[in-house]
Z-matrix of the N, CA and C atoms (Angstrom, degrees):
N
C 1 1.444
C 2 1.520 1 108.04
N 3 1.338 2 115.88 1 126.40
C 4 1.460 3 120.50 2 -178.07
C 5 1.519 4 112.77 3 -77.55
N 6 1.304 5 117.55 4 -28.86
C 7 1.460 6 121.83 5 -179.12
C 8 1.512 7 110.60 6 -90.65
N 9 1.320 8 115.82 7 150.90
C 10 1.464 9 118.55 8 171.46
C 11 1.520 10 107.37 9 -67.92
N 12 1.324 11 117.99 10 154.94
C 13 1.466 12 119.96 11 177.75
C 14 1.527 13 112.09 12 -55.36
N 15 1.308 14 117.27 13 -38.26
C 16 1.466 15 120.44 14 -179.15
C 17 1.532 16 111.17 15 -64.87
N 18 1.330 17 116.54 16 -42.36
C 19 1.480 18 119.85 17 178.62
C 20 1.509 19 111.36 18 -68.48
N 21 1.326 20 116.40 19 -39.26
C 22 1.471 21 119.67 20 177.84
C 23 1.523 22 110.25 21 -62.11
N 24 1.328 23 116.50 22 -44.18
C 25 1.463 24 120.18 23 179.25
C 26 1.519 25 110.90 24 -65.14
N 27 1.312 26 117.61 25 -38.02
C 28 1.467 27 120.63 26 178.38
C 29 1.528 28 110.56 27 -63.98
N 30 1.325 29 116.98 28 -41.59
C 31 1.458 30 120.38 29 177.96
C 32 1.520 31 110.88 30 -64.84
N 33 1.325 32 116.68 31 -44.12
C 34 1.468 33 119.59 32 178.35
C 35 1.525 34 110.83 33 -62.77
N 36 1.325 35 117.59 34 -40.25
C 37 1.469 36 120.97 35 178.30
C 38 1.528 37 110.18 36 -62.84
N 39 1.323 38 117.21 37 -40.34
C 40 1.468 39 120.54 38 178.39
C 41 1.536 40 110.52 39 -64.88
N 42 1.324 41 116.32 40 -40.04
C 43 1.458 42 119.52 41 177.10
C 44 1.521 43 110.83 42 -64.52
N 45 1.330 44 116.93 43 -41.27
C 46 1.469 45 120.42 44 177.66
C 47 1.525 46 110.38 45 -60.21
N 48 1.326 47 116.72 46 -42.28
C 49 1.469 48 120.22 47 179.28
C 50 1.531 49 109.84 48 -62.30
N 51 1.321 50 117.06 49 -41.48
C 52 1.460 51 120.55 50 177.94
C 53 1.523 52 112.01 51 -63.41
N 54 1.326 53 116.33 52 -42.15
C 55 1.467 54 120.34 53 177.40
C 56 1.525 55 110.70 54 -62.57
N 57 1.323 56 116.68 55 -42.30
C 58 1.467 57 119.72 56 179.35
C 59 1.530 58 111.46 57 -63.32
N 60 1.315 59 117.42 58 -37.77
C 61 1.469 60 120.28 59 177.95
C 62 1.532 61 110.78 60 -63.37
N 63 1.312 62 116.70 61 -41.72
C 64 1.469 63 120.01 62 177.75
C 65 1.525 64 109.72 63 -66.81
N 66 1.332 65 117.75 64 -40.64
C 67 1.463 66 120.25 65 177.96
C 68 1.522 67 110.99 66 -62.00
N 69 1.329 68 116.96 67 -39.69
C 70 1.468 69 120.31 68 177.24
C 71 1.525 70 110.21 69 -59.80
N 72 1.332 71 115.99 70 -43.40
C 73 1.468 72 119.70 71 179.14
C 74 1.528 73 110.26 72 -65.36
N 75 1.316 74 117.96 73 -39.12
C 76 1.468 75 121.06 74 176.41
C 77 1.529 76 110.10 75 -60.96
N 78 1.324 77 117.11 76 -44.12
C 79 1.467 78 120.79 77 177.99
C 80 1.527 79 111.08 78 -59.60
N 81 1.344 80 116.55 79 -44.32
C 82 1.469 81 120.38 80 177.92
C 83 1.524 82 110.78 81 -58.94
N 84 1.312 83 115.97 82 -47.55
C 85 1.463 84 120.17 83 -178.35
C 86 1.520 85 111.86 84 -67.56
N 87 1.331 86 117.35 85 -35.77
C 88 1.464 87 120.18 86 175.03
C 89 1.519 88 110.18 87 -57.77
N 90 1.322 89 116.15 88 -46.10
C 91 1.459 90 120.41 89 178.42
C 92 1.517 91 112.02 90 -60.91
N 93 1.326 92 116.38 91 -40.45
C 94 1.464 93 120.91 92 179.29
C 95 1.532 94 111.23 93 -65.49
N 96 1.316 95 117.12 94 -42.14
C 97 1.462 96 121.44 95 179.98
C 98 1.528 97 109.59 96 -66.01
N 99 1.325 98 116.76 97 -48.05
C 100 1.468 99 120.81 98 -178.91
C 101 1.533 100 110.53 99 -60.99
N 102 1.325 101 116.93 100 -37.82
C 103 1.468 102 121.29 101 179.66
C 104 1.527 103 112.41 102 -78.00
N 105 1.318 104 117.50 103 -6.29
C 106 1.455 105 121.01 104 179.17
C 107 1.517 106 114.16 105 78.97
N 108 1.331 107 117.18 106 15.72
C 109 1.464 108 120.35 107 -179.06
C 110 1.522 109 113.32 108 -87.43
N 111 1.319 110 116.88 109 -11.38
C 112 1.469 111 120.19 110 174.41
C 113 1.521 112 108.60 111 -156.52
N 114 1.299 113 114.05 112 163.04
C 115 1.461 114 119.65 113 177.76
C 116 1.518 115 110.34 114 -85.24
N 117 1.306 116 116.70 115 177.44
C 118 1.468 117 120.46 116 -174.82
C 119 1.523 118 115.50 117 -80.11
N 120 1.326 119 118.86 118 -4.95
C 121 1.466 120 120.34 119 -174.60
C 122 1.525 121 112.51 120 -60.21
N 123 1.326 122 117.29 121 -49.37
C 124 1.472 123 119.85 122 179.82
C 125 1.519 124 110.84 123 -61.89
N 126 1.321 125 115.92 124 -42.11
C 127 1.464 126 120.10 125 179.18
C 128 1.525 127 110.23 126 -61.67
N 129 1.304 128 116.51 127 -45.06
C 130 1.467 129 120.37 128 179.64
C 131 1.526 130 110.64 129 -58.68
N 132 1.319 131 116.86 130 -42.39
C 133 1.467 132 120.53 131 178.91
C 134 1.531 133 111.44 132 -65.23
N 135 1.333 134 116.04 133 -41.79
C 136 1.464 135 119.47 134 -178.09
C 137 1.530 136 111.13 135 -69.38
N 138 1.328 137 116.76 136 -37.51
C 139 1.466 138 119.85 137 176.78
C 140 1.521 139 109.72 138 -65.22
N 141 1.322 140 117.44 139 -39.01
C 142 1.470 141 120.05 140 176.72
C 143 1.525 142 110.08 141 -64.17
N 144 1.317 143 116.15 142 -40.25
C 145 1.472 144 120.01 143 175.95
C 146 1.532 145 110.40 144 -60.13
N 147 1.328 146 116.25 145 -41.18
C 148 1.470 147 120.76 146 177.13
C 149 1.523 148 110.55 147 -64.05
N 150 1.306 149 116.69 148 -44.34
C 151 1.478 150 119.99 149 179.22
C 152 1.524 151 111.11 150 -58.77
N 153 1.323 152 116.37 151 -45.10
C 154 1.465 153 120.29 152 -179.39
C 155 1.533 154 111.50 153 -66.39
N 156 1.327 155 116.49 154 -42.97
C 157 1.471 156 120.19 155 178.96
C 158 1.520 157 110.33 156 -64.96
N 159 1.329 158 117.13 157 -41.36
C 160 1.463 159 121.32 158 179.03
C 161 1.522 160 110.38 159 -64.87
N 162 1.315 161 117.31 160 -40.50
C 163 1.461 162 120.93 161 178.49
C 164 1.530 163 111.04 162 -63.20
N 165 1.319 164 116.52 163 -46.12
C 166 1.470 165 119.81 164 177.89
C 167 1.516 166 111.76 165 -62.40
N 168 1.319 167 116.41 166 -41.80
C 169 1.464 168 120.88 167 177.73
C 170 1.526 169 110.23 168 -61.60
N 171 1.315 170 116.49 169 -45.44
C 172 1.469 171 120.07 170 -178.56
C 173 1.519 172 111.46 171 -60.01
N 174 1.312 173 116.71 172 -44.14
C 175 1.473 174 119.77 173 -179.88
C 176 1.531 175 110.51 174 -61.49
N 177 1.308 176 116.45 175 -43.72
C 178 1.458 177 120.83 176 179.19
C 179 1.527 178 110.30 177 -65.10
N 180 1.318 179 115.72 178 -48.69
C 181 1.462 180 120.54 179 -176.92
C 182 1.532 181 111.79 180 -63.72
N 183 1.304 182 116.33 181 -41.16
C 184 1.461 183 119.87 182 -177.21
C 185 1.530 184 111.61 183 -66.96
N 186 1.322 185 117.80 184 -24.78
C 187 1.465 186 120.98 185 173.63
C 188 1.523 187 111.41 186 -71.90
N 189 1.321 188 116.12 187 -34.90
C 190 1.460 189 121.07 188 -173.87
C 191 1.522 190 114.13 189 -89.97
N 192 1.319 191 116.68 190 -22.57
C 193 1.461 192 119.52 191 -170.07
C 194 1.526 193 113.01 192 -61.12
N 195 1.310 194 117.89 193 -47.91
C 196 1.476 195 119.91 194 -179.66
C 197 1.523 196 111.90 195 -57.91
N 198 1.336 197 117.90 196 -53.48
C 199 1.469 198 117.93 197 -179.18
C 200 1.531 199 112.77 198 -60.48
N 201 1.335 200 117.00 199 -39.46
C 202 1.470 201 119.10 200 179.16
C 203 1.524 202 111.28 201 -63.09
N 204 1.327 203 115.71 202 -45.41
C 205 1.466 204 119.19 203 -178.63
C 206 1.528 205 111.41 204 -69.54
N 207 1.317 206 117.18 205 -37.61
C 208 1.471 207 119.43 206 179.17
C 209 1.516 208 111.88 207 -66.07
N 210 1.296 209 117.78 208 -30.62
C 211 1.467 210 119.98 209 176.22
C 212 1.518 211 110.31 210 -65.01
N 213 1.302 212 116.28 211 -33.57
C 214 1.464 213 120.23 212 179.17
C 215 1.517 214 111.90 213 -74.11
N 216 1.335 215 115.24 214 -40.60
C 217 1.460 216 119.21 215 -172.61
C 218 1.529 217 108.69 216 -147.50
N 219 1.329 218 118.02 217 80.13
C 220 1.461 219 120.70 218 -173.21
C 221 1.528 220 114.17 219 -67.54
N 222 1.318 221 118.25 220 -11.26
C 223 1.459 222 120.75 221 -177.13
C 224 1.528 223 112.92 222 -99.77
N 225 1.313 224 117.38 223 5.66
C 226 1.457 225 120.62 224 -175.02
C 227 1.528 226 111.75 225 -111.66
N 228 1.315 227 117.98 226 44.47
C 229 1.462 228 122.35 227 -173.64
C 230 1.528 229 112.76 228 -56.80
N 231 1.314 230 118.09 229 -43.66
C 232 1.471 231 120.86 230 -177.92
C 233 1.522 232 110.29 231 -65.43
N 234 1.314 233 115.93 232 -44.93
C 235 1.465 234 119.98 233 179.72
C 236 1.528 235 110.44 234 -63.65
N 237 1.314 236 116.95 235 -41.39
C 238 1.463 237 121.29 236 179.44
C 239 1.528 238 110.39 237 -63.11
N 240 1.326 239 116.87 238 -44.46
C 241 1.470 240 119.94 239 179.35
C 242 1.527 241 110.93 240 -60.60
N 243 1.327 242 116.64 241 -41.10
C 244 1.475 243 120.32 242 178.51
C 245 1.531 244 110.65 243 -65.07
N 246 1.323 245 117.46 244 -43.17
C 247 1.465 246 121.46 245 178.49
C 248 1.528 247 110.54 246 -60.53
N 249 1.310 248 116.01 247 -43.93
C 250 1.463 249 120.16 248 -178.62
C 251 1.525 250 110.43 249 -66.79
N 252 1.322 251 116.32 250 -42.48
C 253 1.469 252 119.55 251 178.30
C 254 1.524 253 110.59 252 -58.83
N 255 1.320 254 117.00 253 -47.04
C 256 1.463 255 120.89 254 178.60
C 257 1.521 256 111.09 255 -61.79
N 258 1.305 257 115.70 256 -42.78
C 259 1.458 258 121.35 257 -178.24
C 260 1.535 259 111.21 258 -64.47
N 261 1.317 260 116.95 259 -44.82
C 262 1.458 261 121.26 260 178.75
C 263 1.526 262 109.94 261 -64.21
N 264 1.323 263 117.65 262 -38.89
C 265 1.463 264 120.26 263 177.20
C 266 1.530 265 111.20 264 -62.57
N 267 1.331 266 117.09 265 -38.26
C 268 1.463 267 120.21 266 174.99
C 269 1.522 268 110.31 267 -61.17
N 270 1.327 269 116.69 268 -43.03
C 271 1.465 270 120.37 269 178.23
C 272 1.523 271 110.47 270 -57.55
N 273 1.314 272 116.97 271 -47.61
C 274 1.467 273 121.33 272 -177.46
C 275 1.529 274 110.89 273 -63.86
N 276 1.317 275 117.08 274 -40.41
C 277 1.465 276 120.55 275 179.91
C 278 1.523 277 110.81 276 -63.53
N 279 1.323 278 117.05 277 -48.26
C 280 1.461 279 120.21 278 179.53
C 281 1.525 280 110.05 279 -62.36
N 282 1.312 281 117.54 280 -42.43
C 283 1.468 282 121.34 281 179.80
C 284 1.528 283 110.34 282 -57.57
N 285 1.334 284 117.03 283 -44.44
C 286 1.467 285 120.92 284 178.77
C 287 1.525 286 110.83 285 -64.75
N 288 1.329 287 117.01 286 -43.22
C 289 1.459 288 121.00 287 -177.25
C 290 1.525 289 112.07 288 -66.81
N 291 1.328 290 117.92 289 -26.33
C 292 1.461 291 120.41 290 177.97
C 293 1.529 292 111.91 291 -65.23
N 294 1.313 293 117.67 292 -11.67
C 295 1.465 294 121.83 293 177.10
C 296 1.516 295 114.00 294 -82.07
N 297 1.324 296 117.62 295 -2.30
C 298 1.459 297 120.91 296 -177.62
C 299 1.525 298 111.62 297 -65.23
N 300 1.291 299 116.63 298 142.60
C 301 1.473 300 122.45 299 174.99
C 302 1.533 301 110.70 300 -99.18
N 303 1.321 302 117.48 301 -8.97
C 304 1.463 303 122.11 302 179.19
C 305 1.528 304 109.36 303 -78.16
N 306 1.320 305 117.23 304 125.11
C 307 1.466 306 121.70 305 -174.74
C 308 1.529 307 112.47 306 -61.77
N 309 1.326 308 117.73 307 -40.57
C 310 1.472 309 120.11 308 179.60
C 311 1.521 310 111.27 309 -67.91
N 312 1.325 311 116.60 310 -41.35
C 313 1.467 312 119.81 311 177.63
C 314 1.522 313 110.59 312 -64.56
N 315 1.311 314 116.64 313 -39.97
C 316 1.454 315 120.84 314 179.50
C 317 1.525 316 110.73 315 -63.84
N 318 1.305 317 116.62 316 -43.13
C 319 1.474 318 120.56 317 176.82
C 320 1.531 319 109.90 318 -60.22
N 321 1.330 320 116.46 319 -43.00
C 322 1.472 321 120.60 320 179.69
C 323 1.525 322 111.85 321 -63.76
N 324 1.330 323 117.61 322 -41.76
C 325 1.461 324 119.55 323 -178.12
C 326 1.525 325 110.69 324 -69.90
N 327 1.318 326 117.72 325 -32.87
C 328 1.467 327 119.24 326 176.15
C 329 1.525 328 109.55 327 -65.66
N 330 1.322 329 117.62 328 -40.22
C 331 1.466 330 120.28 329 176.46
C 332 1.529 331 111.06 330 -66.54
N 333 1.326 332 117.05 331 -37.41
C 334 1.467 333 120.99 332 176.26
C 335 1.524 334 109.83 333 -62.23
N 336 1.324 335 116.82 334 -41.63
C 337 1.467 336 120.68 335 179.09
C 338 1.525 337 110.91 336 -65.30
N 339 1.331 338 117.39 337 -40.70
C 340 1.467 339 119.97 338 176.06
C 341 1.533 340 110.47 339 -58.72
N 342 1.324 341 116.24 340 -46.19
C 343 1.470 342 120.64 341 179.74
C 344 1.525 343 110.79 342 -63.69
N 345 1.322 344 116.71 343 -37.62
C 346 1.466 345 121.45 344 178.63
C 347 1.526 346 110.27 345 -62.51
N 348 1.337 347 116.86 346 -46.82
C 349 1.465 348 120.18 347 179.59
C 350 1.528 349 110.87 348 -63.69
N 351 1.329 350 116.71 349 -41.09
C 352 1.468 351 120.32 350 177.89
C 353 1.529 352 110.62 351 -60.36
N 354 1.336 353 116.66 352 -44.51
C 355 1.463 354 120.65 353 -179.53
C 356 1.529 355 110.88 354 -65.52
N 357 1.331 356 117.39 355 -40.67
C 358 1.466 357 119.96 356 176.37
C 359 1.518 358 110.77 357 -55.82
N 360 1.320 359 114.68 358 -48.02
C 361 1.464 360 119.38 359 -176.28
C 362 1.524 361 111.24 360 -66.90
N 363 1.295 362 116.81 361 -34.70
C 364 1.457 363 120.66 362 -177.50
C 365 1.526 364 112.02 363 -77.44
N 366 1.337 365 117.63 364 -41.25
C 367 1.463 366 120.28 365 -169.84
C 368 1.522 367 115.50 366 -108.81
N 369 1.318 368 117.52 367 -29.14
C 370 1.466 369 118.66 368 -175.02
C 371 1.516 370 113.41 369 -108.08
N 372 1.312 371 117.35 370 -33.36
C 373 1.457 372 119.52 371 -168.85
C 374 1.517 373 113.68 372 -117.30
N 375 1.289 374 118.00 373 8.78
C 376 1.463 375 120.13 374 -176.43
C 377 1.525 376 110.53 375 -63.41
N 378 1.327 377 117.92 376 126.52
C 379 1.470 378 120.80 377 178.36
C 380 1.528 379 112.38 378 -57.34
N 381 1.327 380 117.37 379 -32.56
C 382 1.458 381 120.61 380 179.48
C 383 1.523 382 111.15 381 -61.01
N 384 1.318 383 117.33 382 -34.17
C 385 1.466 384 119.91 383 179.19
C 386 1.511 385 110.68 384 -66.36
N 387 1.322 386 117.13 385 -38.22
C 388 1.468 387 119.53 386 177.02
C 389 1.522 388 110.17 387 -66.79
N 390 1.320 389 117.12 388 -40.70
C 391 1.462 390 119.89 389 178.43
C 392 1.519 391 110.19 390 -64.22
N 393 1.334 392 116.96 391 -39.52
C 394 1.473 393 120.36 392 177.80
C 395 1.519 394 110.56 393 -56.61
N 396 1.328 395 115.99 394 -45.75
C 397 1.473 396 119.68 395 -177.68
C 398 1.528 397 111.03 396 -64.54
N 399 1.309 398 116.77 397 -41.06
C 400 1.469 399 119.96 398 -179.63
C 401 1.512 400 111.39 399 -64.34
N 402 1.326 401 116.14 400 -30.48
C 403 1.455 402 119.78 401 -177.88
C 404 1.531 403 112.37 402 -75.28
N 405 1.324 404 116.22 403 -22.28
C 406 1.462 405 119.74 404 -177.36
C 407 1.499 406 112.08 405 -71.86
């Protein structure tokens, strides 16, 4: 990994913030479409923007995840591989669900993505976890 763990985590946090901003805009547009105040074109564009941003984030994150986790626990290769496999599968599922044209499903997948980002930050990318490993 070329970046320090702290810089990698900072970049991932910035990407998460960007994704959340796009999700907020999607939520706003969903409300506008459901209320009949606008058509679906803007929403469709914003959801596509979210899909592209999420895809770029996933590619970046998936490159960094193994090295970050191995720094924490270099002896847990099998467990790390399983965690990454599960995590990547979650990424693929959310990416597919973002293609939904159903407003309720779209709202649900945006909430699922929010929960996914929260869980990443809490369990996989927390700076405290990296500090814990360094202290050992």
